[in-house]
N, CA, C and O atoms as a Tripos MOL2 file, in Angstrom:
@<TRIPOS>MOLECULE
protein
  304   303    76     0     0
PROTEIN
NO_CHARGES

@<TRIPOS>ATOM
      1 N         120.0080  120.8720  125.1950 N.3       1 MET1
      2 CA        120.2800  119.9870  124.0790 C.3       1 MET1
      3 C         120.8290  118.6840  124.6410 C.2       1 MET1
      4 O         121.7340  118.6930  125.4750 O.2       1 MET1
      5 N         120.2820  117.5730  124.1850 N.am      2 SER2
      6 CA        120.7390  116.2940  124.7150 C.3       2 SER2
      7 C         121.4330  115.4860  123.6340 C.2       2 SER2
      8 O         121.2090  115.6890  122.4400 O.2       2 SER2
      9 N         122.2720  114.5770  124.0700 N.am      3 ILE3
     10 CA        122.9840  113.6950  123.1570 C.3       3 ILE3
     11 C         122.0480  112.5640  122.7620 C.2       3 ILE3
     12 O         121.2200  112.1320  123.5630 O.2       3 ILE3
     13 N         122.1750  112.0860  121.5390 N.am      4 ALA4
     14 CA        121.3230  111.0010  121.0470 C.3       4 ALA4
     15 C         121.3990  109.8010  121.9900 C.2       4 ALA4
     16 O         122.4350  109.5540  122.6070 O.2       4 ALA4
     17 N         120.3110  109.0700  122.0950 N.am      5 SER5
     18 CA        120.2260  107.9680  123.0530 C.3       5 SER5
     19 C         121.1650  106.8120  122.7260 C.2       5 SER5
     20 O         121.3980  105.9650  123.5880 O.2       5 SER5
     21 N         121.7130  106.7440  121.5140 N.am      6 ASN6
     22 CA        122.5990  105.6420  121.1700 C.3       6 ASN6
     23 C         124.0580  105.9280  121.5210 C.2       6 ASN6
     24 O         124.9390  105.1440  121.1690 O.2       6 ASN6
     25 N         124.3220  107.0260  122.2000 N.am      7 SER7
     26 CA        125.6980  107.3190  122.5850 C.3       7 SER7
     27 C         126.1380  106.3890  123.7080 C.2       7 SER7
     28 O         125.3060  105.8320  124.4240 O.2       7 SER7
     29 N         127.4450  106.2250  123.8560 N.am      8 SER8
     30 CA        127.9650  105.2600  124.8210 C.3       8 SER8
     31 C         128.1610  105.8770  126.2100 C.2       8 SER8
     32 O         128.6760  105.2050  127.1040 O.2       8 SER8
     33 N         127.7750  107.1000  126.4060 N.am      9 TYR9
     34 CA        127.9260  107.7350  127.7090 C.3       9 TYR9
     35 C         126.7560  108.6760  127.9490 C.2       9 TYR9
     36 O         126.0070  109.0050  127.0300 O.2       9 TYR9
     37 N         126.6120  109.0950  129.1730 N.am     10 HIS10
     38 CA        125.5530  110.0290  129.5470 C.3      10 HIS10
     39 C         126.2020  111.3140  130.0320 C.2      10 HIS10
     40 O         127.2610  111.2860  130.6590 O.2      10 HIS10
     41 N         125.5640  112.4350  129.7420 N.am     11 LEU11
     42 CA        126.1340  113.7160  130.1650 C.3      11 LEU11
     43 C         126.3320  113.7680  131.6690 C.2      11 LEU11
     44 O         127.2540  114.4340  132.1420 O.2      11 LEU11
     45 N         125.4970  113.0890  132.4270 N.am     12 SER12
     46 CA        125.6390  113.1090  133.8810 C.3      12 SER12
     47 C         126.9340  112.4420  134.3330 C.2      12 SER12
     48 O         127.4040  112.6940  135.4420 O.2      12 SER12
     49 N         127.5160  111.5930  133.4840 N.am     13 ASP13
     50 CA        128.7660  110.9130  133.8160 C.3      13 ASP13
     51 C         130.0000  111.7630  133.5110 C.2      13 ASP13
     52 O         131.1140  111.3970  133.8860 O.2      13 ASP13
     53 N         129.8070  112.8780  132.8430 N.am     14 LEU14
     54 CA        130.9280  113.7230  132.4440 C.3      14 LEU14
     55 C         131.1540  114.8480  133.4420 C.2      14 LEU14
     56 O         130.2300  115.2820  134.1300 O.2      14 LEU14
     57 N         132.3900  115.3130  133.5120 N.am     15 SER15
     58 CA        132.6790  116.4540  134.3710 C.3      15 SER15
     59 C         132.0340  117.7010  133.7820 C.2      15 SER15
     60 O         131.6730  117.7290  132.6060 O.2      15 SER15
     61 N         131.8950  118.7050  134.5920 N.am     16 GLN16
     62 CA        131.3190  119.9670  134.1380 C.3      16 GLN16
     63 C         132.1770  120.5740  133.0230 C.2      16 GLN16
     64 O         131.6410  121.1320  132.0650 O.2      16 GLN16
     65 N         133.4960  120.4690  133.1420 N.am     17 ALA17
     66 CA        134.3940  121.0030  132.1180 C.3      17 ALA17
     67 C         134.2130  120.2690  130.7870 C.2      17 ALA17
     68 O         134.1940  120.8970  129.7280 O.2      17 ALA17
     69 N         134.0820  118.9540  130.8400 N.am     18 THR18
     70 CA        133.8830  118.1700  129.6230 C.3      18 THR18
     71 C         132.5380  118.4980  129.0000 C.2      18 THR18
     72 O         132.4350  118.6220  127.7790 O.2      18 THR18
     73 N         131.5170  118.6390  129.8110 N.am     19 HIS19
     74 CA        130.1940  119.0060  129.3230 C.3      19 HIS19
     75 C         130.2530  120.3670  128.6230 C.2      19 HIS19
     76 O         129.6760  120.5400  127.5490 O.2      19 HIS19
     77 N         130.9390  121.3160  129.2240 N.am     20 ALA20
     78 CA        131.0720  122.6530  128.6250 C.3      20 ALA20
     79 C         131.8350  122.5820  127.3060 C.2      20 ALA20
     80 O         131.4730  123.2570  126.3420 O.2      20 ALA20
     81 N         132.8810  121.7720  127.2580 N.am     21 GLU21
     82 CA        133.6620  121.6310  126.0290 C.3      21 GLU21
     83 C         132.8040  121.0530  124.9030 C.2      21 GLU21
     84 O         132.9020  121.4950  123.7580 O.2      21 GLU21
     85 N         131.9770  120.0820  125.2210 N.am     22 ILE22
     86 CA        131.0790  119.4980  124.2200 C.3      22 ILE22
     87 C         130.1080  120.5510  123.7050 C.2      22 ILE22
     88 O         129.8550  120.6260  122.5030 O.2      22 ILE22
     89 N         129.5650  121.3630  124.6020 N.am     23 GLN23
     90 CA        128.6390  122.4110  124.1870 C.3      23 GLN23
     91 C         129.3390  123.4270  123.2790 C.2      23 GLN23
     92 O         128.7710  123.8530  122.2740 O.2      23 GLN23
     93 N         130.5560  123.8110  123.6260 N.am     24 VAL24
     94 CA        131.3050  124.7720  122.8160 C.3      24 VAL24
     95 C         131.5870  124.1840  121.4350 C.2      24 VAL24
     96 O         131.4570  124.8840  120.4310 O.2      24 VAL24
     97 N         131.9690  122.9160  121.3710 N.am     25 LEU25
     98 CA        132.2220  122.2660  120.0820 C.3      25 LEU25
     99 C         130.9590  122.1910  119.2370 C.2      25 LEU25
    100 O         131.0150  122.3810  118.0220 O.2      25 LEU25
    101 N         129.8320  121.9200  119.8610 N.am     26 ARG26
    102 CA        128.5640  121.8830  119.1230 C.3      26 ARG26
    103 C         128.2370  123.2490  118.5280 C.2      26 ARG26
    104 O         127.8420  123.3580  117.3680 O.2      26 ARG26
    105 N         128.4080  124.2840  119.3410 N.am     27 LEU27
    106 CA        128.1410  125.6340  118.8450 C.3      27 LEU27
    107 C         129.0850  126.0030  117.7110 C.2      27 LEU27
    108 O         128.6580  126.5610  116.7010 O.2      27 LEU27
    109 N         130.3590  125.6950  117.8760 N.am     28 ALA28
    110 CA        131.3450  125.9980  116.8390 C.3      28 ALA28
    111 C         131.0190  125.2330  115.5570 C.2      28 ALA28
    112 O         131.1250  125.7890  114.4640 O.2      28 ALA28
    113 N         130.6280  123.9780  115.6790 N.am     29 ALA29
    114 CA        130.2720  123.1850  114.4990 C.3      29 ALA29
    115 C         129.0570  123.7820  113.7920 C.2      29 ALA29
    116 O         129.0080  123.8240  112.5620 O.2      29 ALA29
    117 N         128.0940  124.2350  114.5570 N.am     30 GLY30
    118 CA        126.9170  124.8770  113.9630 C.3      30 GLY30
    119 C         127.2790  126.1410  113.2140 C.2      30 GLY30
    120 O         126.7440  126.4080  112.1380 O.2      30 GLY30
    121 N         128.1800  126.9140  113.7750 N.am     31 ILE31
    122 CA        128.6280  128.1360  113.1020 C.3      31 ILE31
    123 C         129.3650  127.7890  111.8160 C.2      31 ILE31
    124 O         129.1490  128.4260  110.7850 O.2      31 ILE31
    125 N         130.2290  126.7900  111.8700 N.am     32 LEU32
    126 CA        130.9760  126.4050  110.6770 C.3      32 LEU32
    127 C         130.0750  125.8210  109.5910 C.2      32 LEU32
    128 O         130.4280  125.8530  108.4120 O.2      32 LEU32
    129 N         128.9220  125.2910  109.9770 N.am     33 ASP33
    130 CA        127.9630  124.8110  108.9810 C.3      33 ASP33
    131 C         127.4740  125.9500  108.0850 C.2      33 ASP33
    132 O         127.0310  125.7120  106.9620 O.2      33 ASP33
    133 N         127.5550  127.1840  108.5810 N.am     34 LEU34
    134 CA        127.1580  128.3320  107.7660 C.3      34 LEU34
    135 C         127.9870  128.4240  106.4880 C.2      34 LEU34
    136 O         127.5150  128.9430  105.4760 O.2      34 LEU34
    137 N         129.2130  127.9260  106.5320 N.am     35 GLN35
    138 CA        130.0580  127.9690  105.3370 C.3      35 GLN35
    139 C         129.4220  127.1790  104.2010 C.2      35 GLN35
    140 O         129.6370  127.4990  103.0310 O.2      35 GLN35
    141 N         128.6570  126.1700  104.5220 N.am     36 GLN36
    142 CA        128.0210  125.3340  103.5070 C.3      36 GLN36
    143 C         126.5700  125.7260  103.2270 C.2      36 GLN36
    144 O         126.0720  125.5150  102.1210 O.2      36 GLN36
    145 N         125.8950  126.2940  104.2230 N.am     37 THR37
    146 CA        124.4540  126.4960  104.0870 C.3      37 THR37
    147 C         124.0450  127.9410  103.8330 C.2      37 THR37
    148 O         122.9930  128.1830  103.2400 O.2      37 THR37
    149 N         124.8330  128.8840  104.2570 N.am     38 ALA38
    150 CA        124.4530  130.2940  104.0940 C.3      38 ALA38
    151 C         124.8320  130.7970  102.7010 C.2      38 ALA38
    152 O         125.7690  130.3000  102.0750 O.2      38 ALA38
    153 N         124.1000  131.7700  102.2450 N.am     39 SER39
    154 CA        124.4070  132.3690  100.9430 C.3      39 SER39
    155 C         125.7210  133.1400  101.0410 C.2      39 SER39
    156 O         126.1180  133.5450  102.1330 O.2      39 SER39
    157 N         126.3930  133.3450   99.9220 N.am     40 PRO40
    158 CA        127.6440  134.1190   99.9420 C.3      40 PRO40
    159 C         127.4570  135.5060  100.5610 C.2      40 PRO40
    160 O         128.3500  136.0150  101.2380 O.2      40 PRO40
    161 N         126.3080  136.1030  100.3290 N.am     41 ARG41
    162 CA        126.0310  137.4350  100.8900 C.3      41 ARG41
    163 C         126.0540  137.4020  102.4190 C.2      41 ARG41
    164 O         126.5750  138.3140  103.0610 O.2      41 ARG41
    165 N         125.4880  136.3510  102.9880 N.am     42 ILE42
    166 CA        125.4700  136.2020  104.4490 C.3      42 ILE42
    167 C         126.8660  135.8760  104.9680 C.2      42 ILE42
    168 O         127.3060  136.4460  105.9660 O.2      42 ILE42
    169 N         127.5650  134.9620  104.2940 N.am     43 ARG43
    170 CA        128.9090  134.5680  104.7350 C.3      43 ARG43
    171 C         129.8900  135.7350  104.7210 C.2      43 ARG43
    172 O         130.8700  135.7220  105.4660 O.2      43 ARG43
    173 N         129.6450  136.7390  103.8910 N.am     44 GLU44
    174 CA        130.5580  137.8800  103.7960 C.3      44 GLU44
    175 C         130.2730  138.9780  104.8210 C.2      44 GLU44
    176 O         131.0300  139.9440  104.9080 O.2      44 GLU44
    177 N         129.2140  138.8510  105.5820 N.am     45 LEU45
    178 CA        128.9340  139.8450  106.6280 C.3      45 LEU45
    179 C         130.0510  139.8080  107.6650 C.2      45 LEU45
    180 O         130.4750  138.7270  108.0720 O.2      45 LEU45
    181 N         130.5330  140.9690  108.0980 N.am     46 PRO46
    182 CA        131.6260  140.9890  109.0800 C.3      46 PRO46
    183 C         131.3260  140.1840  110.3450 C.2      46 PRO46
    184 O         132.2110  139.5070  110.8710 O.2      46 PRO46
    185 N         130.1090  140.2500  110.8280 N.am     47 SER47
    186 CA        129.7710  139.5170  112.0570 C.3      47 SER47
    187 C         129.8190  138.0060  111.8270 C.2      47 SER47
    188 O         130.2800  137.2670  112.6960 O.2      47 SER47
    189 N         129.3510  137.5410  110.6740 N.am     48 VAL48
    190 CA        129.3650  136.1160  110.3720 C.3      48 VAL48
    191 C         130.8040  135.6480  110.1620 C.2      48 VAL48
    192 O         131.1810  134.5690  110.6210 O.2      48 VAL48
    193 N         131.6070  136.4580  109.4700 N.am     49 LYS49
    194 CA        133.0130  136.1110  109.2720 C.3      49 LYS49
    195 C         133.7290  135.9930  110.6190 C.2      49 LYS49
    196 O         134.5380  135.0860  110.8210 O.2      49 LYS49
    197 N         133.4280  136.9100  111.5350 N.am     50 ALA50
    198 CA        134.0540  136.8800  112.8660 C.3      50 ALA50
    199 C         133.6390  135.6230  113.6260 C.2      50 ALA50
    200 O         134.4690  134.9930  114.2810 O.2      50 ALA50
    201 N         132.3630  135.2540  113.5440 N.am     51 LEU51
    202 CA        131.8930  134.0350  114.2070 C.3      51 LEU51
    203 C         132.5700  132.8010  113.6250 C.2      51 LEU51
    204 O         132.9680  131.9040  114.3690 O.2      51 LEU51
    205 N         132.7010  132.7470  112.3150 N.am     52 MET52
    206 CA        133.3500  131.5960  111.6800 C.3      52 MET52
    207 C         134.8210  131.5090  112.0820 C.2      52 MET52
    208 O         135.3390  130.4220  112.3390 O.2      52 MET52
    209 N         135.4780  132.6440  112.1320 N.am     53 HIS53
    210 CA        136.8900  132.6560  112.5370 C.3      53 HIS53
    211 C         137.0260  132.1770  113.9910 C.2      53 HIS53
    212 O         137.9300  131.4090  114.3190 O.2      53 HIS53
    213 N         136.1240  132.6380  114.8430 N.am     54 ALA54
    214 CA        136.1520  132.2210  116.2490 C.3      54 ALA54
    215 C         135.8700  130.7230  116.3770 C.2      54 ALA54
    216 O         136.5000  130.0430  117.1870 O.2      54 ALA54
    217 N         134.9390  130.2100  115.5920 N.am     55 ALA55
    218 CA        134.6280  128.7780  115.6390 C.3      55 ALA55
    219 C         135.8260  127.9480  115.1950 C.2      55 ALA55
    220 O         136.1150  126.9100  115.7900 O.2      55 ALA55
    221 N         136.5250  128.3960  114.1560 N.am     56 GLU56
    222 CA        137.7290  127.6970  113.7080 C.3      56 GLU56
    223 C         138.7910  127.7100  114.8030 C.2      56 GLU56
    224 O         139.4870  126.7160  115.0090 O.2      56 GLU56
    225 N         138.9150  128.8300  115.5020 N.am     57 ALA57
    226 CA        139.8920  128.9400  116.5890 C.3      57 ALA57
    227 C         139.5520  127.9830  117.7290 C.2      57 ALA57
    228 O         140.4520  127.4240  118.3560 O.2      57 ALA57
    229 N         138.2660  127.7910  118.0020 N.am     58 VAL58
    230 CA        137.8430  126.8510  119.0480 C.3      58 VAL58
    231 C         138.3230  125.4480  118.7090 C.2      58 VAL58
    232 O         138.8970  124.7650  119.5580 O.2      58 VAL58
    233 N         138.0940  125.0180  117.4830 N.am     59 PHE59
    234 CA        138.5330  123.6800  117.0830 C.3      59 PHE59
    235 C         140.0480  123.5590  117.1400 C.2      59 PHE59
    236 O         140.5770  122.5310  117.5620 O.2      59 PHE59
    237 N         140.7480  124.6080  116.7170 N.am     60 ASP60
    238 CA        142.2100  124.5900  116.7800 C.3      60 ASP60
    239 C         142.6930  124.4970  118.2240 C.2      60 ASP60
    240 O         143.5760  123.6990  118.5390 O.2      60 ASP60
    241 N         142.1120  125.3140  119.0950 N.am     61 GLU61
    242 CA        142.5390  125.3620  120.4980 C.3      61 GLU61
    243 C         142.2870  124.0480  121.2210 C.2      61 GLU61
    244 O         143.0790  123.6370  122.0690 O.2      61 GLU61
    245 N         141.1920  123.3980  120.8860 N.am     62 LEU62
    246 CA        140.8480  122.1410  121.5470 C.3      62 LEU62
    247 C         141.4700  120.9370  120.8610 C.2      62 LEU62
    248 O         141.2270  119.7970  121.2570 O.2      62 LEU62
    249 N         142.2700  121.1840  119.8360 N.am     63 GLY63
    250 CA        142.9930  120.1020  119.1830 C.3      63 GLY63
    251 C         142.2100  119.3400  118.1420 C.2      63 GLY63
    252 O         142.5810  118.2210  117.7880 O.2      63 GLY63
    253 N         141.1350  119.9200  117.6460 N.am     64 PHE64
    254 CA        140.3270  119.2540  116.6340 C.3      64 PHE64
    255 C         140.4610  119.9100  115.2730 C.2      64 PHE64
    256 O         139.7180  119.5700  114.3520 O.2      64 PHE64
    257 N         141.3950  120.8440  115.1250 N.am     65 GLY65
    258 CA        141.5810  121.5320  113.8550 C.3      65 GLY65
    259 C         142.2880  120.6670  112.8440 C.2      65 GLY65
    260 O         142.7760  119.5840  113.1650 O.2      65 GLY65
    261 N         142.3410  121.1510  111.6220 N.am     66 ASP66
    262 CA        143.0160  120.4450  110.5290 C.3      66 ASP66
    263 C         144.5130  120.6410  110.6930 C.2      66 ASP66
    264 O         144.9880  121.7770  110.6840 O.2      66 ASP66
    265 N         145.2630  119.5630  110.8430 N.am     67 ASP67
    266 CA        146.7060  119.6410  111.0680 C.3      67 ASP67
    267 C         147.4510  120.2160  109.8710 C.2      67 ASP67
    268 O         148.5570  120.7320  110.0300 O.2      67 ASP67
    269 N         146.8700  120.1400  108.6760 N.am     68 ASP68
    270 CA        147.5420  120.6280  107.4800 C.3      68 ASP68
    271 C         147.3970  122.1290  107.2840 C.2      68 ASP68
    272 O         148.0720  122.7100  106.4340 O.2      68 ASP68
    273 N         146.5360  122.7560  108.0480 N.am     69 GLU69
    274 CA        146.3170  124.1890  107.8930 C.3      69 GLU69
    275 C         147.1020  124.9580  108.9440 C.2      69 GLU69
    276 O         147.3220  124.4590  110.0480 O.2      69 GLU69
    277 N         147.5260  126.1780  108.6040 N.am     70 PRO70
    278 CA        148.2300  126.9980  109.6020 C.3      70 PRO70
    279 C         147.2880  127.4000  110.7180 C.2      70 PRO70
    280 O         146.0690  127.3630  110.5470 O.2      70 PRO70
    281 N         147.8330  127.7790  111.8420 N.am     71 ASP71
    282 CA        147.0410  128.1950  112.9950 C.3      71 ASP71
    283 C         146.1630  129.3780  112.6050 C.2      71 ASP71
    284 O         146.6510  130.3810  112.0830 O.2      71 ASP71
    285 N         144.8570  129.2520  112.8650 N.am     72 ARG72
    286 CA        143.9310  130.3160  112.4840 C.3      72 ARG72
    287 C         143.5140  131.1390  113.6910 C.2      72 ARG72
    288 O         142.6990  132.0500  113.5500 O.2      72 ARG72
    289 N         144.0380  130.8540  114.8540 N.am     73 ALA73
    290 CA        143.6390  131.5750  116.0460 C.3      73 ALA73
    291 C         143.9860  133.0560  115.9020 C.2      73 ALA73
    292 O         145.0080  133.4210  115.3210 O.2      73 ALA73
    293 N         143.1210  133.8820  116.4390 N.am     74 MET74
    294 CA        143.3560  135.3140  116.3680 C.3      74 MET74
    295 C         144.5280  135.6930  117.2660 C.2      74 MET74
    296 O         144.6510  135.1700  118.3730 O.2      74 MET74
    297 N         145.3870  136.5940  116.8040 N.am     75 PRO75
    298 CA        146.4880  137.0240  117.6660 C.3      75 PRO75
    299 C         145.9640  137.7740  118.8740 C.2      75 PRO75
    300 O         144.9590  138.4790  118.7820 O.2      75 PRO75
    301 N         146.6460  137.6260  120.0210 N.am     76 SER76
    302 CA        146.1780  138.3200  121.2310 C.3      76 SER76
    303 C         146.7730  139.6840  121.3650 C.2      76 SER76
    304 O         146.4810  140.3940  122.3270 O.2      76 SER76
@<TRIPOS>BOND
     1     1     2 1
     2     2     3 1
     3     3     4 2
     4     3     5 am
     5     5     6 1
     6     6     7 1
     7     7     8 2
     8     7     9 am
     9     9    10 1
    10    10    11 1
    11    11    12 2
    12    11    13 am
    13    13    14 1
    14    14    15 1
    15    15    16 2
    16    15    17 am
    17    17    18 1
    18    18    19 1
    19    19    20 2
    20    19    21 am
    21    21    22 1
    22    22    23 1
    23    23    24 2
    24    23    25 am
    25    25    26 1
    26    26    27 1
    27    27    28 2
    28    27    29 am
    29    29    30 1
    30    30    31 1
    31    31    32 2
    32    31    33 am
    33    33    34 1
    34    34    35 1
    35    35    36 2
    36    35    37 am
    37    37    38 1
    38    38    39 1
    39    39    40 2
    40    39    41 am
    41    41    42 1
    42    42    43 1
    43    43    44 2
    44    43    45 am
    45    45    46 1
    46    46    47 1
    47    47    48 2
    48    47    49 am
    49    49    50 1
    50    50    51 1
    51    51    52 2
    52    51    53 am
    53    53    54 1
    54    54    55 1
    55    55    56 2
    56    55    57 am
    57    57    58 1
    58    58    59 1
    59    59    60 2
    60    59    61 am
    61    61    62 1
    62    62    63 1
    63    63    64 2
    64    63    65 am
    65    65    66 1
    66    66    67 1
    67    67    68 2
    68    67    69 am
    69    69    70 1
    70    70    71 1
    71    71    72 2
    72    71    73 am
    73    73    74 1
    74    74    75 1
    75    75    76 2
    76    75    77 am
    77    77    78 1
    78    78    79 1
    79    79    80 2
    80    79    81 am
    81    81    82 1
    82    82    83 1
    83    83    84 2
    84    83    85 am
    85    85    86 1
    86    86    87 1
    87    87    88 2
    88    87    89 am
    89    89    90 1
    90    90    91 1
    91    91    92 2
    92    91    93 am
    93    93    94 1
    94    94    95 1
    95    95    96 2
    96    95    97 am
    97    97    98 1
    98    98    99 1
    99    99   100 2
   100    99   101 am
   101   101   102 1
   102   102   103 1
   103   103   104 2
   104   103   105 am
   105   105   106 1
   106   106   107 1
   107   107   108 2
   108   107   109 am
   109   109   110 1
   110   110   111 1
   111   111   112 2
   112   111   113 am
   113   113   114 1
   114   114   115 1
   115   115   116 2
   116   115   117 am
   117   117   118 1
   118   118   119 1
   119   119   120 2
   120   119   121 am
   121   121   122 1
   122   122   123 1
   123   123   124 2
   124   123   125 am
   125   125   126 1
   126   126   127 1
   127   127   128 2
   128   127   129 am
   129   129   130 1
   130   130   131 1
   131   131   132 2
   132   131   133 am
   133   133   134 1
   134   134   135 1
   135   135   136 2
   136   135   137 am
   137   137   138 1
   138   138   139 1
   139   139   140 2
   140   139   141 am
   141   141   142 1
   142   142   143 1
   143   143   144 2
   144   143   145 am
   145   145   146 1
   146   146   147 1
   147   147   148 2
   148   147   149 am
   149   149   150 1
   150   150   151 1
   151   151   152 2
   152   151   153 am
   153   153   154 1
   154   154   155 1
   155   155   156 2
   156   155   157 am
   157   157   158 1
   158   158   159 1
   159   159   160 2
   160   159   161 am
   161   161   162 1
   162   162   163 1
   163   163   164 2
   164   163   165 am
   165   165   166 1
   166   166   167 1
   167   167   168 2
   168   167   169 am
   169   169   170 1
   170   170   171 1
   171   171   172 2
   172   171   173 am
   173   173   174 1
   174   174   175 1
   175   175   176 2
   176   175   177 am
   177   177   178 1
   178   178   179 1
   179   179   180 2
   180   179   181 am
   181   181   182 1
   182   182   183 1
   183   183   184 2
   184   183   185 am
   185   185   186 1
   186   186   187 1
   187   187   188 2
   188   187   189 am
   189   189   190 1
   190   190   191 1
   191   191   192 2
   192   191   193 am
   193   193   194 1
   194   194   195 1
   195   195   196 2
   196   195   197 am
   197   197   198 1
   198   198   199 1
   199   199   200 2
   200   199   201 am
   201   201   202 1
   202   202   203 1
   203   203   204 2
   204   203   205 am
   205   205   206 1
   206   206   207 1
   207   207   208 2
   208   207   209 am
   209   209   210 1
   210   210   211 1
   211   211   212 2
   212   211   213 am
   213   213   214 1
   214   214   215 1
   215   215   216 2
   216   215   217 am
   217   217   218 1
   218   218   219 1
   219   219   220 2
   220   219   221 am
   221   221   222 1
   222   222   223 1
   223   223   224 2
   224   223   225 am
   225   225   226 1
   226   226   227 1
   227   227   228 2
   228   227   229 am
   229   229   230 1
   230   230   231 1
   231   231   232 2
   232   231   233 am
   233   233   234 1
   234   234   235 1
   235   235   236 2
   236   235   237 am
   237   237   238 1
   238   238   239 1
   239   239   240 2
   240   239   241 am
   241   241   242 1
   242   242   243 1
   243   243   244 2
   244   243   245 am
   245   245   246 1
   246   246   247 1
   247   247   248 2
   248   247   249 am
   249   249   250 1
   250   250   251 1
   251   251   252 2
   252   251   253 am
   253   253   254 1
   254   254   255 1
   255   255   256 2
   256   255   257 am
   257   257   258 1
   258   258   259 1
   259   259   260 2
   260   259   261 am
   261   261   262 1
   262   262   263 1
   263   263   264 2
   264   263   265 am
   265   265   266 1
   266   266   267 1
   267   267   268 2
   268   267   269 am
   269   269   270 1
   270   270   271 1
   271   271   272 2
   272   271   273 am
   273   273   274 1
   274   274   275 1
   275   275   276 2
   276   275   277 am
   277   277   278 1
   278   278   279 1
   279   279   280 2
   280   279   281 am
   281   281   282 1
   282   282   283 1
   283   283   284 2
   284   283   285 am
   285   285   286 1
   286   286   287 1
   287   287   288 2
   288   287   289 am
   289   289   290 1
   290   290   291 1
   291   291   292 2
   292   291   293 am
   293   293   294 1
   294   294   295 1
   295   295   296 2
   296   295   297 am
   297   297   298 1
   298   298   299 1
   299   299   300 2
   300   299   301 am
   301   301   302 1
   302   302   303 1
   303   303   304 2
@<TRIPOS>SUBSTRUCTURE
     1 MET1         2 RESIDUE 1 A MET
     2 SER2         6 RESIDUE 1 A SER
     3 ILE3        10 RESIDUE 1 A ILE
     4 ALA4        14 RESIDUE 1 A ALA
     5 SER5        18 RESIDUE 1 A SER
     6 ASN6        22 RESIDUE 1 A ASN
     7 SER7        26 RESIDUE 1 A SER
     8 SER8        30 RESIDUE 1 A SER
     9 TYR9        34 RESIDUE 1 A TYR
    10 HIS10       38 RESIDUE 1 A HIS
    11 LEU11       42 RESIDUE 1 A LEU
    12 SER12       46 RESIDUE 1 A SER
    13 ASP13       50 RESIDUE 1 A ASP
    14 LEU14       54 RESIDUE 1 A LEU
    15 SER15       58 RESIDUE 1 A SER
    16 GLN16       62 RESIDUE 1 A GLN
    17 ALA17       66 RESIDUE 1 A ALA
    18 THR18       70 RESIDUE 1 A THR
    19 HIS19       74 RESIDUE 1 A HIS
    20 ALA20       78 RESIDUE 1 A ALA
    21 GLU21       82 RESIDUE 1 A GLU
    22 ILE22       86 RESIDUE 1 A ILE
    23 GLN23       90 RESIDUE 1 A GLN
    24 VAL24       94 RESIDUE 1 A VAL
    25 LEU25       98 RESIDUE 1 A LEU
    26 ARG26      102 RESIDUE 1 A ARG
    27 LEU27      106 RESIDUE 1 A LEU
    28 ALA28      110 RESIDUE 1 A ALA
    29 ALA29      114 RESIDUE 1 A ALA
    30 GLY30      118 RESIDUE 1 A GLY
    31 ILE31      122 RESIDUE 1 A ILE
    32 LEU32      126 RESIDUE 1 A LEU
    33 ASP33      130 RESIDUE 1 A ASP
    34 LEU34      134 RESIDUE 1 A LEU
    35 GLN35      138 RESIDUE 1 A GLN
    36 GLN36      142 RESIDUE 1 A GLN
    37 THR37      146 RESIDUE 1 A THR
    38 ALA38      150 RESIDUE 1 A ALA
    39 SER39      154 RESIDUE 1 A SER
    40 PRO40      158 RESIDUE 1 A PRO
    41 ARG41      162 RESIDUE 1 A ARG
    42 ILE42      166 RESIDUE 1 A ILE
    43 ARG43      170 RESIDUE 1 A ARG
    44 GLU44      174 RESIDUE 1 A GLU
    45 LEU45      178 RESIDUE 1 A LEU
    46 PRO46      182 RESIDUE 1 A PRO
    47 SER47      186 RESIDUE 1 A SER
    48 VAL48      190 RESIDUE 1 A VAL
    49 LYS49      194 RESIDUE 1 A LYS
    50 ALA50      198 RESIDUE 1 A ALA
    51 LEU51      202 RESIDUE 1 A LEU
    52 MET52      206 RESIDUE 1 A MET
    53 HIS53      210 RESIDUE 1 A HIS
    54 ALA54      214 RESIDUE 1 A ALA
    55 ALA55      218 RESIDUE 1 A ALA
    56 GLU56      222 RESIDUE 1 A GLU
    57 ALA57      226 RESIDUE 1 A ALA
    58 VAL58      230 RESIDUE 1 A VAL
    59 PHE59      234 RESIDUE 1 A PHE
    60 ASP60      238 RESIDUE 1 A ASP
    61 GLU61      242 RESIDUE 1 A GLU
    62 LEU62      246 RESIDUE 1 A LEU
    63 GLY63      250 RESIDUE 1 A GLY
    64 PHE64      254 RESIDUE 1 A PHE
    65 GLY65      258 RESIDUE 1 A GLY
    66 ASP66      262 RESIDUE 1 A ASP
    67 ASP67      266 RESIDUE 1 A ASP
    68 ASP68      270 RESIDUE 1 A ASP
    69 GLU69      274 RESIDUE 1 A GLU
    70 PRO70      278 RESIDUE 1 A PRO
    71 ASP71      282 RESIDUE 1 A ASP
    72 ARG72      286 RESIDUE 1 A ARG
    73 ALA73      290 RESIDUE 1 A ALA
    74 MET74      294 RESIDUE 1 A MET
    75 PRO75      298 RESIDUE 1 A PRO
    76 SER76      302 RESIDUE 1 A SER
């Protein structure tokens, strides 16, 4: 997956860690899109709920979560 050509940087200019973080954020964002696009029946599946919870935790852990919401990360 490549970044749109109008971006101000190139993936080759980023560190491997930054590149991985971008990929993880993209995946998490795609999973969270299910909240808007999937039917309620699909959103209620245990596996989908677990993926959505994990995606929310990714955003929280990387500092992109909603500051007004309590920590949603799963307890260890």
